[in-house]
C-alpha positions as CSV (number, residue, x, y, z in Angstrom):
1,M,24.5,115.8,98.3
2,H,26.7,116.6,101.6
3,V,27.5,112.8,101.3
4,L,28.8,113.1,98.1
5,S,30.6,116.0,99.1
6,F,31.9,114.3,102.3
7,A,33.1,111.4,100.0
8,G,35.1,113.4,98.0
9,I,36.9,115.0,100.6
10,V,37.8,111.8,101.9
11,I,39.1,110.5,98.8
12,M,41.5,113.6,97.8
13,M,42.8,113.2,101.4
14,F,43.9,109.6,101.0
15,S,44.7,109.7,97.7
16,A,46.8,113.2,97.8
17,P,50.2,111.2,98.8
18,L,49.8,109.0,95.6
19,F,49.9,112.2,93.4
20,S,52.0,114.5,95.7
21,Q,54.9,116.3,94.0
22,A,58.4,114.3,94.0
23,P,61.4,116.4,95.8
24,I,64.0,118.1,93.9
25,Q,67.4,116.5,95.1
26,G,71.0,116.3,93.8
27,T,74.5,116.3,94.8
28,V,77.3,119.0,94.9
29,F,80.8,118.4,93.5
30,D,83.9,120.3,93.7
31,P,86.1,120.6,90.4
32,A,88.3,117.4,91.9
33,G,84.9,115.5,91.8
34,R,84.8,115.5,95.7
35,R,81.4,116.1,97.4
36,V,80.8,119.4,99.0
37,Q,79.3,119.6,102.0
38,G,77.8,122.9,103.4
39,A,76.6,124.4,99.8
40,V,73.7,126.5,100.1
41,I,71.0,125.8,97.6
42,E,68.1,128.3,97.1
43,C,65.5,127.5,95.1
44,Q,61.8,129.7,95.3
45,G,62.4,131.0,98.6
46,R,63.0,127.4,100.0
47,R,66.6,126.8,101.4
48,A,69.1,123.6,101.6
49,I,72.6,123.0,102.9
50,S,74.4,119.7,101.3
51,G,75.2,117.3,103.6
52,F,78.4,115.7,104.4
53,D,78.0,113.3,101.1
54,G,77.1,116.3,99.3
55,T,73.6,115.9,98.8
56,F,70.5,118.1,99.4
57,R,66.6,117.9,99.2
58,I,64.1,120.4,98.9
59,E,60.2,119.8,99.1
60,G,57.6,121.8,97.2
61,P,58.2,123.2,93.7
62,D,58.3,121.2,90.5
63,E,61.1,123.3,89.2
64,C,63.0,126.4,89.7
65,K,66.3,128.2,88.8
66,A,68.3,127.5,91.9
67,A,71.5,129.5,93.2
68,V,74.2,127.4,94.8
69,T,76.7,129.1,97.1
70,R,79.8,128.1,99.0
71,S,82.8,130.1,100.5
72,G,85.6,129.8,98.2
73,F,83.6,128.9,94.9
74,E,81.8,130.6,92.4
75,E,77.9,131.1,92.6
76,Q,76.7,128.3,90.4
77,Q,72.8,129.0,88.9
78,I,71.3,125.7,87.8
79,D,67.8,124.6,86.6
80,L,66.3,121.7,88.9
81,K,63.5,119.8,88.2
82,A,61.7,117.1,90.6
83,G,61.8,113.5,90.4
84,A,65.5,113.9,88.7
85,E,69.0,113.1,90.5
86,S,70.7,116.6,89.7
87,R,74.4,116.8,89.6
88,V,75.9,121.0,90.7
89,D,79.6,121.1,89.7
90,L,81.0,124.1,91.8
91,Q,84.0,126.5,90.2
92,L,86.6,127.8,92.6
93,A,86.2,131.3,93.0
94,G,89.0,134.2,92.2
95,V,92.4,133.2,93.0
96,V,91.7,129.8,94.7
97,E,93.0,126.7,93.1
98,R,92.2,124.2,95.7
99,V,90.0,123.1,98.4
100,I,91.8,122.3,101.9
101,V,90.5,120.7,104.9
102,T,93.4,121.0,107.4
103,A,92.9,124.7,107.6
104,T,89.6,125.0,109.4
105,R,89.2,121.0,110.0
106,S,86.3,121.4,106.9
107,Q,86.2,122.3,103.5
108,T,87.4,125.4,102.6
109,T,90.0,127.4,100.8
110,A,93.2,129.0,101.7
111,E,92.3,132.2,101.0
112,A,88.9,131.7,103.0
113,A,90.8,130.6,105.8
114,G,93.5,133.4,105.9
115,V,96.6,130.8,105.7
116,A,99.4,130.1,103.5
117,A,99.0,126.7,102.0
118,N,100.0,124.2,99.3
119,V,98.4,121.0,98.2
120,I,99.9,118.3,96.2
121,T,97.3,116.2,94.3
122,A,97.4,112.2,93.6
123,G,98.3,113.7,90.0
124,E,101.4,115.4,91.0
125,I,102.4,112.8,93.0
126,K,102.2,110.4,90.7
127,T,104.0,112.5,88.1
128,Q,107.2,113.0,90.2
129,Q,107.8,109.5,90.8
130,S,109.4,110.1,94.3
131,P,109.2,107.2,96.4
132,M,109.5,109.5,99.8
133,V,107.0,112.1,101.1
134,A,110.0,114.3,102.2
135,D,111.3,114.8,98.5
136,L,107.6,115.9,97.5
137,L,108.0,118.5,100.2
138,R,111.2,120.3,99.3
139,E,109.6,122.5,96.5
140,M,107.3,124.3,99.2
141,P,108.3,127.9,100.1
142,G,109.1,127.9,104.2
143,I,109.4,124.3,104.2
144,H,113.5,123.0,104.3
145,V,114.1,119.2,104.4
146,V,117.0,117.9,105.9
147,R,118.2,114.3,105.5
148,S,121.0,113.0,107.3
149,G,122.2,110.5,104.7
150,R,120.8,108.6,102.1
151,Y,117.5,106.8,101.7
152,G,115.8,106.0,105.4
153,A,118.3,108.3,107.1
154,L,116.8,110.6,109.8
155,S,114.6,113.2,108.1
156,A,113.5,116.7,109.6
157,V,111.1,119.4,108.4
158,F,111.6,123.1,109.6
159,T,109.0,125.3,108.5
160,R,109.2,128.9,108.5
161,G,112.3,128.9,110.7
162,A,110.7,126.8,113.8
163,Q,112.2,123.8,115.3
164,R,111.8,120.2,113.6
165,T,109.3,119.5,116.3
166,G,107.1,122.2,115.5
167,T,105.1,120.7,112.5
168,L,102.5,118.3,113.3
169,V,102.0,115.2,110.7
170,L,98.6,113.7,110.3
171,I,97.3,110.8,108.4
172,D,93.8,110.6,107.7
173,G,93.4,112.9,110.9
174,V,95.7,110.5,113.2
175,P,99.2,112.2,114.7
176,M,102.1,110.6,113.4
177,N,104.7,112.5,115.6
178,D,106.2,111.2,118.6
179,P,104.8,112.5,121.8
180,G,106.7,116.0,121.9
181,G,106.7,116.6,118.1
182,E,109.5,114.5,116.8
183,L,109.1,112.6,113.5
184,N,111.7,111.0,111.2
185,F,110.2,111.8,107.7
186,G,112.4,109.2,106.5
187,H,110.1,106.2,106.0
188,L,106.7,108.4,104.9
189,T,106.3,106.7,101.5
190,S,103.9,108.4,99.1
191,S,102.4,105.8,96.8
192,S,98.9,105.2,98.4
193,L,98.1,108.9,98.7
194,E,95.3,110.9,97.4
195,R,96.9,114.4,98.1
196,I,99.3,116.1,101.0
197,E,98.1,119.1,102.5
198,V,100.8,121.8,103.6
199,V,99.7,124.5,105.9
200,R,102.2,127.0,107.1
201,G,101.5,128.7,110.4
202,P,100.7,127.9,113.8
203,E,97.6,125.9,113.8
204,S,97.4,124.8,117.6
205,A,94.2,126.7,117.8
206,L,92.8,123.6,116.1
207,F,95.3,120.5,116.2
208,G,96.8,121.4,119.7
209,A,100.0,121.0,121.5
210,E,102.4,120.1,118.1
211,A,101.0,122.2,115.5
212,S,103.3,125.3,116.6
213,A,104.6,126.1,113.2
214,G,102.3,124.3,110.9
215,V,100.3,121.0,109.9
216,I,101.1,118.6,106.8
217,Q,98.0,116.1,106.6
218,L,98.5,113.0,104.0
219,F,95.3,111.6,102.9
220,T,95.1,107.8,101.9
221,R,93.4,107.0,98.4
222,R,89.8,106.2,98.8
223,G,87.8,103.7,96.5
224,D,84.8,104.3,94.0
225,P,81.8,102.9,95.5
226,E,80.0,103.0,92.2
227,R,83.1,100.8,90.6
228,T,81.8,97.3,91.3
229,V,84.5,95.5,88.8
230,P,87.9,96.5,91.2
231,R,90.9,98.4,89.4
232,G,94.1,97.1,89.8
233,A,97.9,98.8,89.4
234,F,101.0,97.5,89.6
235,S,104.5,98.8,88.9
236,Y,107.9,98.1,89.2
237,E,111.2,100.0,88.9
238,R,114.9,99.3,89.1
239,G,117.9,102.0,89.4
240,T,121.3,102.7,90.4
241,F,123.0,101.3,93.6
242,Q,120.8,97.9,93.2
243,T,117.7,100.4,94.0
244,D,114.2,98.6,93.3
245,R,110.7,99.5,94.0
246,W,107.2,97.6,93.6
247,V,104.0,98.8,94.3
248,A,100.5,97.3,93.7
249,G,97.0,98.7,94.6
250,L,93.4,97.7,94.3
251,N,90.3,99.6,94.6
252,G,86.6,99.8,94.2
253,G,83.3,99.3,95.7
254,S,79.8,97.6,95.9
255,G,76.4,98.8,95.8
256,E,77.0,102.4,96.3
257,R,77.7,101.8,100.1
258,L,81.2,100.0,99.9
259,D,84.3,101.5,98.8
260,Y,87.6,100.2,99.3
261,S,91.3,100.9,98.5
262,L,94.3,98.4,99.4
263,N,97.5,99.4,98.8
264,A,101.1,97.5,99.2
265,E,104.7,98.6,98.1
266,Q,108.5,97.7,98.7
267,F,111.3,99.9,98.1
268,H,114.9,98.7,98.3
269,S,118.5,100.0,97.7
270,A,122.1,98.7,98.5
271,G,123.2,102.2,98.9
272,E,126.3,103.8,98.0
273,F,128.6,103.4,100.7
274,T,129.6,100.4,103.3
275,N,126.6,99.2,105.2
276,D,124.0,101.7,103.7
277,Y,121.2,99.6,102.8
278,Y,117.7,100.6,103.4
279,R,114.5,98.3,103.3
280,N,110.7,99.6,103.8
281,T,107.8,97.6,103.1
282,A,104.4,99.1,103.6
283,G,100.8,98.6,103.2
284,S,97.6,100.6,103.6
285,A,93.8,100.1,103.6
286,N,91.0,102.6,103.4
287,V,87.4,101.2,103.4
288,G,84.1,103.0,103.9
289,Y,80.5,102.1,104.1
290,R,77.6,104.5,104.0
291,F,74.7,103.0,106.2
292,S,72.6,105.9,104.8
293,P,72.9,109.2,102.7
294,A,73.4,110.6,106.3
295,T,76.1,108.1,108.0
296,E,79.0,106.9,106.9
297,F,81.6,104.7,108.5
298,R,85.5,104.8,107.3
299,G,88.3,103.0,108.6
300,T,92.0,103.3,107.6
301,Y,95.3,101.5,108.3
302,R,98.9,102.5,107.5
303,G,101.8,100.8,108.2
304,F,105.4,100.0,107.4
305,D,108.2,98.1,108.4
306,A,111.8,99.5,107.7
307,A,115.5,98.3,108.1
308,L,118.4,99.9,107.5
309,G,122.2,100.3,108.0
310,V,124.0,103.3,109.8
311,P,127.4,104.1,108.6
312,G,127.5,107.7,110.0
313,Q,129.4,110.7,108.8
314,V,131.0,108.7,105.9
315,R,132.4,112.3,104.4
316,Y,134.8,112.2,106.8
317,G,135.9,108.5,106.0
318,L,134.3,107.5,109.2
319,V,132.3,104.3,108.5
320,D,130.4,102.4,110.9
321,H,130.3,98.8,109.7
322,D,127.5,97.1,112.0
323,A,125.4,99.7,113.1
324,H,121.8,99.3,112.0
325,E,118.1,100.1,112.8
326,T,115.1,98.7,112.4
327,V,111.7,100.4,112.9
328,R,108.0,99.4,112.7
329,D,105.3,101.7,112.6
330,S,101.3,101.3,112.4
331,L,98.1,103.7,112.2
332,V,94.9,102.7,112.5
333,S,91.8,105.2,112.5
334,A,87.5,104.9,112.8
335,R,85.5,107.2,111.6
336,V,81.7,107.9,111.9
337,H,80.2,110.6,109.9
338,D,76.6,111.7,110.6
339,A,74.3,114.3,109.4
340,R,71.9,115.8,111.7
341,G,69.7,117.9,109.3
342,S,70.9,119.9,106.6
343,R,73.0,122.3,108.8
344,F,74.8,120.2,111.2
345,I,77.3,117.2,110.6
346,Q,79.3,115.6,113.4
347,Q,81.9,113.0,113.5
348,F,83.4,110.5,116.0
349,G,86.7,109.5,115.6
350,F,89.0,106.9,117.2
351,G,92.9,106.6,116.3
352,Y,95.6,104.8,117.2
353,H,99.5,105.2,116.4
354,R,102.6,102.9,117.6
355,Q,106.1,103.0,116.6
356,K,108.9,101.0,118.1
357,D,112.7,101.8,116.9
358,V,115.7,99.5,117.5
359,F,119.0,101.0,117.1
360,T,121.7,98.2,117.5
361,D,125.6,98.5,117.2
362,F,127.9,95.9,118.8
363,G,131.0,96.2,117.0
364,M,133.9,98.8,117.5
365,D,135.4,100.6,114.4
366,G,138.4,102.8,114.4
367,P,140.7,104.2,115.5
368,Y,140.2,106.5,112.1
369,E,142.6,109.2,111.6
370,L,141.2,112.5,110.2
371,A,142.5,115.6,109.1
372,L,140.4,118.9,108.2
373,L,141.5,122.4,106.7
374,V,139.0,125.0,108.4
375,R,138.8,128.7,108.0
376,D,138.0,130.9,110.8
377,V,135.9,134.1,110.7
378,R,135.5,136.6,113.6
379,T,132.8,139.1,112.3
380,P,130.0,140.0,112.5
381,V,129.6,136.5,114.6
382,P,132.3,134.0,114.9
383,R,131.9,131.1,112.4
384,V,134.1,128.1,111.4
385,Y,133.9,127.3,107.4
386,R,135.3,124.0,106.2
387,E,137.5,124.1,103.3
388,A,138.6,120.9,102.7
389,V,138.6,117.0,104.0
390,L,142.5,116.1,103.7
391,D,144.3,112.8,103.7
392,A,145.8,112.5,107.2
393,G,148.6,110.2,106.0
394,N,149.6,112.8,103.2
395,L,149.0,116.3,104.7
396,P,150.6,119.5,102.9
397,S,153.6,121.3,104.1
398,T,152.3,124.6,103.8
399,L,148.8,125.7,104.3
400,P,146.4,128.3,102.2
401,S,146.7,131.7,103.8
402,G,144.0,132.2,106.3
403,T,143.1,128.6,107.0
404,R,144.2,126.2,110.2
405,L,144.7,122.3,110.0
406,I,142.7,120.1,112.5
407,T,143.8,116.7,113.2
408,Q,142.0,114.0,115.1
409,S,141.7,110.3,116.2
410,V,138.3,108.9,116.2
411,T,137.0,105.5,117.3
412,L,133.7,104.5,117.1
413,Y,132.2,102.8,120.1
414,P,129.9,100.0,120.4
415,F,126.4,100.5,121.9
416,D,125.1,98.0,124.0
417,P,122.8,97.2,125.2
418,P,120.9,98.1,122.1
419,F,118.9,101.6,122.4
420,V,114.8,100.9,122.0
421,T,112.4,103.8,121.5
422,L,108.5,102.6,121.9
423,N,105.8,105.2,121.9
424,S,101.9,105.2,121.3
425,R,99.1,107.4,121.0
426,K,95.6,106.5,121.5
427,E,93.2,109.1,120.8
428,F,89.1,109.8,120.8
429,Q,87.8,112.9,118.8
430,Y,84.6,114.4,118.5
431,Q,83.8,117.3,116.0
432,G,80.6,119.3,114.9
433,N,80.4,121.5,111.8
434,L,77.4,123.8,112.0
435,A,76.8,125.6,108.4
436,H,75.2,129.0,108.5
437,A,74.3,131.6,106.3
438,G,77.6,133.4,106.4
439,G,79.9,130.4,106.6
440,S,80.4,127.6,109.3
441,F,81.3,127.3,112.8
442,V,83.5,124.0,114.0
443,F,83.7,122.9,117.4
444,G,85.1,119.6,119.3
445,Y,86.8,117.7,121.7
446,D,90.0,115.6,121.7
447,Y,91.4,113.4,124.1
448,E,94.9,111.8,123.9
449,R,96.7,109.0,125.9
450,Q,100.2,109.0,125.2
451,Q,102.7,106.1,126.3
452,G,106.2,105.1,126.1
453,D,108.8,103.1,127.6
454,I,111.1,105.4,128.9
455,S,114.0,104.6,130.8
456,E,112.7,101.0,131.2
457,R,109.4,102.1,132.9
458,D,106.1,102.3,131.2
459,V,105.4,106.0,131.4
460,A,102.0,108.1,130.1
461,R,100.1,110.9,130.1
462,N,96.8,112.6,129.1
463,N,95.8,115.8,127.0
464,H,92.4,117.0,126.7
465,G,91.6,119.8,124.0
466,V,88.4,121.7,123.4
467,F,88.4,124.0,120.5
468,L,86.1,126.7,118.5
469,H,86.4,127.8,115.0
470,E,84.5,130.2,113.4
471,Q,84.4,131.1,109.6
472,Y,82.5,134.0,108.4
473,T,81.9,135.8,104.9
474,V,80.8,139.3,104.9
475,G,79.4,140.1,101.4
476,R,81.4,138.2,98.6
477,R,84.7,139.7,99.4
478,V,85.8,139.7,102.9
479,F,86.7,136.4,104.9
480,L,87.3,136.4,108.5
481,S,88.5,133.4,110.2
482,G,89.3,132.6,114.0
483,G,89.3,130.3,117.0
484,I,90.8,129.2,120.2
485,R,91.7,126.1,121.8
486,I,92.2,125.2,125.3
487,E,94.7,122.5,125.7
488,H,95.2,120.7,129.2
489,S,97.6,118.3,130.2
490,D,98.6,116.1,133.2
491,V,102.0,117.6,133.0
492,F,101.9,121.1,132.2
493,G,98.3,121.9,133.0
494,A,96.1,124.2,130.8
495,K,97.5,126.6,128.0
496,V,95.5,128.6,125.6
497,A,96.2,128.8,121.8
498,P,94.5,131.6,119.4
499,R,94.2,132.0,115.9
500,G,92.5,135.1,113.7
501,A,93.1,136.0,110.3
502,V,91.0,138.3,107.5
503,S,91.3,138.0,104.0
504,V,89.9,140.6,101.5
505,Q,89.5,140.1,97.7
506,V,90.2,143.5,96.3
507,A,90.2,143.0,93.0
508,G,88.6,140.9,90.2
509,G,87.7,141.2,86.7
510,H,89.3,140.8,83.3
511,G,92.3,141.6,81.8
512,P,95.9,141.4,83.1
513,L,95.4,141.8,86.7
514,T,92.6,138.9,86.9
515,S,92.0,139.1,91.0
516,T,93.7,140.1,94.0
517,F,93.8,138.7,97.5
518,L,95.1,140.3,100.9
519,R,95.2,138.6,104.0
520,A,96.7,138.8,107.7
521,S,97.0,136.6,110.6
522,A,98.2,136.0,113.8
523,G,98.2,133.0,116.3
524,R,100.2,131.1,119.2
525,G,101.2,127.9,118.7
526,I,102.7,125.4,121.6
527,T,105.0,122.4,121.4
528,E,104.7,120.2,124.6
529,P,107.9,118.2,126.1
530,S,108.4,115.1,124.7
531,L,108.2,111.9,127.0
532,V,112.0,111.7,127.5
533,Q,112.1,115.4,128.9
534,N,109.4,114.7,131.4
535,F,109.6,111.1,132.5
536,S,113.8,109.9,131.9
537,Q,115.5,108.4,135.0
538,T,118.9,107.3,134.1
539,A,122.5,107.5,135.9
540,F,123.2,110.4,133.7
541,Y,120.3,112.4,133.2
542,V,116.8,113.3,134.8
543,G,113.3,114.3,133.4
544,N,111.8,117.5,134.3
545,P,108.0,117.2,135.0
546,D,107.8,121.0,135.4
547,L,108.7,121.8,131.6
548,R,106.7,124.5,130.3
549,P,105.5,123.6,126.5
550,E,107.2,125.8,123.9
551,R,105.7,128.7,122.8
552,T,105.5,130.3,119.0
553,D,103.7,133.7,118.6
554,S,103.3,134.3,114.8
555,Y,102.4,137.1,112.5
556,E,102.1,136.8,109.0
557,A,100.4,139.1,105.9
558,G,100.3,138.1,102.3
559,V,99.0,138.9,98.8
560,V,97.7,136.4,96.0
561,Q,97.7,137.7,92.7
562,E,96.3,136.3,89.3
563,W,97.1,137.6,86.1
564,F,96.2,137.2,82.5
565,G,92.8,135.2,82.7
566,R,94.2,132.9,85.9
567,R,97.3,131.7,83.6
568,L,99.5,133.0,86.0
569,R,99.5,132.9,89.7
570,T,102.0,134.6,92.2
571,E,101.8,134.7,96.3
572,V,104.1,136.7,98.7
573,A,104.0,136.5,102.2
574,A,106.1,137.9,104.8
575,F,106.2,136.6,108.5
576,H,107.5,137.2,112.0
577,N,107.7,134.0,114.4
578,S,108.8,134.4,118.2
579,F,110.1,131.0,119.8
580,D,110.2,131.2,123.7
581,D,110.5,129.0,126.4
582,L,112.8,126.5,124.4
583,I,113.6,123.3,126.0
584,V,117.4,122.6,126.0
585,F,119.4,120.3,127.9
586,V,121.3,121.8,130.8
587,S,124.3,120.5,133.2
588,L,123.3,119.6,136.9
589,P,125.7,119.0,139.4
590,P,127.2,115.4,140.6
591,P,126.0,112.4,140.6
592,V,123.2,113.8,137.6
593,F,125.0,115.1,134.8
594,G,121.6,116.8,133.3
595,S,118.3,117.7,132.7
596,W,116.2,119.8,130.3
597,D,114.8,123.3,130.8
598,N,112.9,126.5,129.3
599,V,116.0,128.6,128.8
600,E,116.1,129.4,125.2
601,R,114.7,131.8,123.0
602,S,114.9,132.7,119.4
603,W,113.2,134.4,116.2
604,A,112.8,133.5,112.6
605,R,111.4,136.3,110.1
606,G,111.0,136.1,106.3
607,M,109.9,136.4,102.9
608,E,108.2,133.7,100.5
609,F,107.4,133.8,97.1
610,S,105.9,131.4,94.7
611,G,104.3,131.2,91.3
612,R,102.8,129.1,89.0
613,A,102.3,130.0,85.0
614,R,100.6,128.0,82.3
615,L,102.4,128.7,79.4
616,T,100.5,126.6,77.2
617,G,98.0,124.0,77.4
618,D,100.6,121.5,78.0
619,L,103.4,123.3,79.8
620,Q,103.8,124.8,83.4
621,L,106.0,126.7,84.7
622,S,106.7,126.5,89.0
623,G,108.8,128.2,91.0
624,A,109.4,129.2,94.9
625,Y,111.9,131.2,96.7
626,T,112.0,132.0,100.7
627,R,114.6,134.5,102.5
628,L,114.9,133.7,105.9
629,Y,116.3,135.5,108.9
630,T,117.0,133.8,112.3
631,R,118.6,134.6,115.7
632,I,119.3,133.2,118.5
633,T,118.3,135.9,121.5
634,H,118.8,133.7,125.0
635,S,121.2,130.5,125.1
636,N,122.6,128.1,127.7
637,T,125.8,128.1,125.9
638,P,125.9,132.0,125.1
639,S,129.4,131.9,123.6
640,S,129.2,128.7,121.5
641,L,129.9,128.9,117.7
642,F,126.9,126.4,117.0
643,T,124.0,127.7,119.5
644,G,125.3,130.9,120.7
645,I,123.7,134.2,121.4
646,G,123.4,136.2,117.7
647,Q,124.1,133.0,115.9
648,E,121.5,131.7,113.3
649,L,119.3,128.7,114.2
650,A,120.6,125.2,113.0
651,R,119.9,124.0,109.6
652,R,117.6,126.7,108.5
653,P,119.1,128.6,105.5
654,R,119.0,132.2,104.7
655,N,118.3,131.5,101.0
656,S,116.4,128.5,99.4
657,G,114.5,128.0,96.3
658,S,112.9,125.7,93.7
659,L,112.0,125.9,90.0
660,S,110.6,123.2,87.8
661,I,108.8,123.0,84.0
662,S,106.3,120.5,83.1
663,F,105.1,119.3,79.9
664,A,102.2,117.1,79.2
665,P,101.0,116.5,75.6
666,R,98.5,113.9,74.9
667,R,100.5,110.7,75.7
668,W,103.6,111.3,77.1
669,S,104.6,113.9,80.0
670,G,108.0,115.2,81.1
671,F,109.5,117.5,84.1
672,V,112.9,119.1,84.8
673,G,113.4,121.0,88.2
674,C,115.9,121.8,90.8
675,V,116.2,122.6,94.3
676,L,118.5,125.2,95.6
677,V,119.6,125.3,99.4
678,G,121.9,128.4,100.3
679,E,124.7,128.3,103.0
680,R,123.4,127.6,106.4
681,Q,124.4,126.9,110.2
682,D,125.5,123.3,111.1
683,T,127.9,121.4,113.4
684,D,130.5,118.3,113.4
685,F,132.6,117.2,116.0
686,F,135.4,119.0,114.2
687,G,133.8,122.5,115.3
688,V,132.6,123.4,112.0
689,S,129.7,125.7,112.4
690,R,128.6,126.4,108.5
691,N,127.2,123.9,105.8
692,S,128.0,125.2,102.1
693,A,125.0,125.9,99.6
694,Y,124.0,122.9,97.4
695,Q,121.6,122.2,94.2
696,N,119.8,119.4,93.2
697,V,118.5,119.2,89.7
698,Y,116.2,116.3,88.5
699,A,114.3,115.4,85.8
700,G,112.0,112.4,84.4
701,G,109.0,111.6,82.3
702,S,106.6,109.0,81.4
703,W,104.7,107.6,78.3
704,N,101.4,106.2,77.6
705,L,102.5,103.5,75.5
706,H,99.0,101.7,75.7
707,S,95.7,102.3,78.1
708,H,97.2,99.9,80.5
709,L,100.8,100.3,80.1
710,T,103.1,103.3,80.9
711,P,107.0,103.2,81.3
712,F,108.7,105.9,83.4
713,F,111.7,106.7,84.5
714,R,113.4,109.5,87.0
715,V,117.0,111.1,87.7
716,D,117.9,112.6,90.7
717,N,121.2,114.8,91.3
718,L,121.4,115.0,87.4
719,L,124.8,117.0,88.1
720,N,126.3,114.5,90.4
721,S,126.8,117.2,92.9
722,R,128.6,116.3,96.1
723,Y,126.9,117.4,99.1
724,E,125.6,117.2,102.4
725,E,122.2,118.0,104.1
726,A,123.8,117.9,106.9
727,L,127.2,118.1,108.2
728,G,129.5,114.9,107.3
729,Y,126.4,112.9,106.0
730,S,126.9,112.7,102.1
731,S,123.9,112.7,100.1
732,L,123.6,110.7,97.1
733,S,125.6,111.2,94.0
734,R,123.6,110.8,90.3
735,T,121.0,108.3,90.5
736,F,118.7,106.7,87.8
737,R,115.4,104.9,88.4
738,G,113.1,103.6,85.3
739,G,110.0,101.2,85.2
740,V,107.0,100.7,83.9
741,Q,103.3,100.5,85.5
742,L,100.5,98.2,84.3
743,G,96.8,99.0,84.9
744,W,93.6,97.4,84.7
């Protein structure tokens, strides 16, 4: 009897694994189909947190009704069963429209992070048919884009009144800016992008010494690991000024482990003026491999080779017939994402970016005889307005009252030898994400080595950054977010950059007032000196190794409101930025003529308004307006009409805005919009200090003629306005482009 009992126990012990219950498991997705990490799944008293690939696993129960929660999403109730692969689709909560990564270096929402942010999706990029990223940014509140000419010309972005060096640009987490923050947006193309995230406000607490006013992150397109048969696309278009563009792409995957997305394109234009050509050939690759559900490797590459003519200030009749520029840019990144349990995810990353720019001008042009009619204004601050560009050979005998005539002879001298800019950035990153019941904790370390060819010398400096960031939810309506970073440089030493924010959902329900979010934040941003400002050694100017980083102190408050069952979304934000220790060129006694020093201060404050309304299922209206006030409070040239005390900051308009309407019935789509830019401070060699307002009206559309064939078109500057984003540099007149896309 005892022997039989003992044998039964042994049999039960060894047979238990054979009859054990399979676990409950599944994957969590956001509304865009992306996997969501850090979601909490509670099932019969047991809890799991989704990993970096969105998967979760719960041992024990056969089935349960689980509650799935994640900051920024509605709580989801779902029936789960053991042995089945469950899919959990989360819906965004309250006024939240889209998930962003850039605000906190982890998946969250703009409202939960307490930031002003926008996301441009792949669908919007495709619909707009804009070859250049800079043109996609023009309709963002608080963002001002200035292009000094036509395609490929120097393009700068100013965020909330900050310097053009105050906005950090990342591609898949790798910085694109030159060391010191400078970036020419003129060559950044859009065809291979999955989305663009724009965060306005200082983000140095997370990203270091170049994110003093904002961050723009570009994400390249990924392939689908479940698509074993590759999907391809090819498009070709032609337009005004002998413009043509082709784009080719291929993406897919293999065995649910490998995914890839490859893209190549070329854009070419002869331009509107002499020596105004532009060519840009670009390519990208994004490849991922999943070793296990917990570990993934992802590598990306993006590069371009551009060449352009540089005719100069053609609005004044100045044409440089032989000046040209070539730019070669390469970016590589490699990252390993690894989940250590259900709560902790870490990543290791390496990034490399290199750019070489060569400007050549061997010929002399001119002399050109120029004449300008200007008007002087003395109050409240001195300003000079351009009234007309005149024919120097046929000047009027009398001038309008209150104006004066300026004549000048200009010769464009050669630039010999060629001017070469060569710099690179190598970086190593480690980041840990710890999910907890109230939110998530992010911490990490960044190392970067910046190198360049300055004054025919190889120079380098090293930056180390350590950061901590906590996001915590109190109840379901209060979101706290804050962090700090210590940045240490070989040159400027150690600096601390903090940031904190609070968001509160004060209303939510049905009816006209659907939901309301209030937010407030404060932070500090820093921008390090450029390599030239630190290390140059020439006969005319020398670098200053004692320069301090430029500093931005920022405060913001905002209200996000949804109306009429989320058919209308509006956002209002007020901000104040103080800019201190600004670096400018200063004169020195002979034999050296100048160097750089931290001697200027200024401020910018303003209001941003934006809204989006879905009028019908196929009709959407969007608009934005920015009211910006800026002042120079301390200047190296206090009486200058351009940079003197009391003057506005250059190329930041007081009034700017945009308005667009799009419609997308079943097989075709169309859009009409305009960008409006007000009068602003600027300068030229005549001494003019104000640039006139302008508008750019555009329109376009597409027709799904067949599942594999889509014709499309776009018209820019529809009203054929003659304007200059930068004084003297004429923008393109009316342009038309049309083409066809093939897909399979």
